[in-house]
N, C-alpha and C positions, 0 to 999 in steps of 0.2 A: 426239633421235629414232633408234633404233639403222638402220644400213643392211643392205636385204634381198635379198640377190641372186637374180636371176631362177631361177638355175638351181644346184642343189647338188652336189655330187659327195661319193660315199661313198668312203671310204678303207680300206686296209685290209692289216695287217701281219701276214705270215705267216713264223712263223720255219723255218730251215733247220738241223735237227739231227742228229746224227752222237755215236753214244755218248755222249747225253745234255747233249752242248756244241751250244749256240747257234753257228754256223759262219758264220752270215749271215741274210738276211730275203727274203722279196718282199712290196714295195711295189704295193697294187693301187689303182686309181683310175676308179671308174665312176660315169659319169652320174647312173643309180640304183641302188637298192639291189641286189643280188645275190640270187637266189634258190638255193635249198637245192642244187640241183644245181651252179649255178657254185662256190658258196664250197668244195665238196666237190671239183670240180674241180681247184681251186687247191691246195687241201691236197693231192689227190694229187701234184701236178708238186711242191711243195716238197720231199714224202717222198721221192719219185723222184730227186730233183734232189740231195739232200743227200750221198748217198753220192759221187756223182761230184764234185762243188765239191770235199767232202773230200779225196779222195784226189789231184784236181787242185793244193789247197792242199801237200797231203804231197808230191808230187813236186818243186813249186817250192821249198819250205823245204830237201831234198835235193840237190836242183840246186844250189841258192845254196851250201850248207854243201861239196858237192864242189867247187866253182868256189873257193871261197875256205880251203879246206883247206890250212892252211901247213906242215904235215908230210909234204905229197908234192913231192918235186923230179925232175925242174924240172914245174912249174903244168901239168895238164894241157891238152889243145888248147882244151877247152871252156872252163875258165878263159881264157885267153887271149883268147878271141872276147870273152867279159862284159866284159874289164880293156880292151879298144881302144873 
């Protein structure tokens, strides 16, 4: 006989897209199914957060490349901080 839990949870996975590329997702968990307004709000948050997250990702990549760029002599102070 299968075990039935007293409470069920509704999960949702909402992708965050930048330029057609999925850069992350928002996972939601709620004890009851979300109504249309709540689902729309979560989608809007994902749409608004995606470009911010994309920019932060690009800045982190550029920062790492600048800190580890071997063509510069001597290394930048930022690169020295990361090495310590």
